[in-house]
C-alpha positions as CSV (number, residue, x, y, z in Angstrom):
1,M,33.4,27.7,18.0
2,A,34.5,24.8,20.3
3,F,32.1,22.3,21.8
4,Q,31.3,23.1,25.3
5,S,30.2,20.3,27.6
6,R,27.4,20.7,30.0
7,N,27.8,20.1,33.7
8,K,26.1,16.8,34.5
9,F,24.0,16.7,37.5
10,C,22.5,13.7,39.2
11,F,18.8,14.0,39.5
12,F,18.6,11.6,42.4
13,K,21.3,13.2,44.5
14,E,20.0,16.7,44.0
15,N,16.5,15.7,45.2
16,G,17.8,13.4,48.0
17,I,16.4,10.2,46.6
18,N,18.2,7.1,47.8
19,E,16.0,4.3,46.7
20,I,14.1,4.0,43.4
21,D,11.1,1.7,43.2
22,Y,9.0,0.5,40.3
23,K,5.8,1.6,42.2
24,D,6.9,5.2,42.1
25,V,5.2,6.0,38.8
26,K,5.5,9.8,39.0
27,L,9.2,9.6,39.3
28,L,9.6,7.1,36.5
29,E,7.4,9.2,34.1
30,K,10.1,11.9,34.2
31,F,12.4,9.5,32.4
32,I,9.9,8.6,29.6
33,S,9.3,10.8,26.5
34,D,5.8,11.8,25.4
35,R,5.9,9.0,22.9
36,G,6.7,6.4,25.6
37,K,10.4,5.9,24.9
38,I,12.9,5.7,27.7
39,R,15.1,8.8,27.6
40,S,18.9,8.4,27.4
41,S,21.3,9.3,30.1
42,L,22.6,12.1,27.9
43,I,19.3,13.8,28.2
44,T,18.4,12.9,31.8
45,G,21.9,13.5,33.2
46,I,22.0,10.5,35.4
47,T,24.9,8.0,35.6
48,K,25.2,4.9,33.5
49,Q,24.5,2.6,36.4
50,E,21.4,4.6,37.5
51,Q,20.2,4.7,33.8
52,A,20.3,0.9,33.7
53,K,18.4,0.7,37.0
54,V,15.8,3.2,35.9
55,A,15.3,1.4,32.5
56,R,14.9,-1.9,34.3
57,L,12.3,-0.4,36.7
58,I,10.4,1.2,33.8
59,K,10.2,-2.2,32.1
60,V,8.9,-3.8,35.3
61,A,6.3,-1.1,35.7
62,R,5.2,-1.5,32.1
63,E,4.9,-5.3,32.6
64,L,2.7,-4.8,35.6
65,A,0.6,-2.2,33.7
66,L,1.6,0.7,35.9
67,L,3.1,2.6,32.9
68,P,2.0,2.4,29.3
69,Y,4.2,0.9,26.6
70,V,3.1,3.5,24.0
71,T,1.1,6.7,24.4
72,T,-1.4,8.0,21.9
73,S,0.2,10.7,19.8
74,S,-1.5,14.0,19.1
75,Y,-1.0,13.4,15.3
76,K,-3.4,10.5,15.3
77,Q,-5.9,12.3,17.3
78,S,-5.8,15.5,15.3
79,Y,-6.3,13.8,11.9
80,N,-8.7,11.0,13.1
81,R,-6.4,8.3,11.8
82,R,-6.7,4.7,12.9
């Protein structure tokens, strides 16, 4: 079976978003995994330039304590590990 490529779609163009700001935490959280890692452009479907911009804005928001660097995992909570 041959590899089939998915159609890439731009999240920002589909939703009519022209400007991205570091203060828009709800939007930036869509590009962060549950562990706190920045998702790649292969997963999010945005272009390379937009991915670099989103990554930079996430880092700024983390520096200003608007977004967490790391989230608490359910593994630690379920087993009461420190």
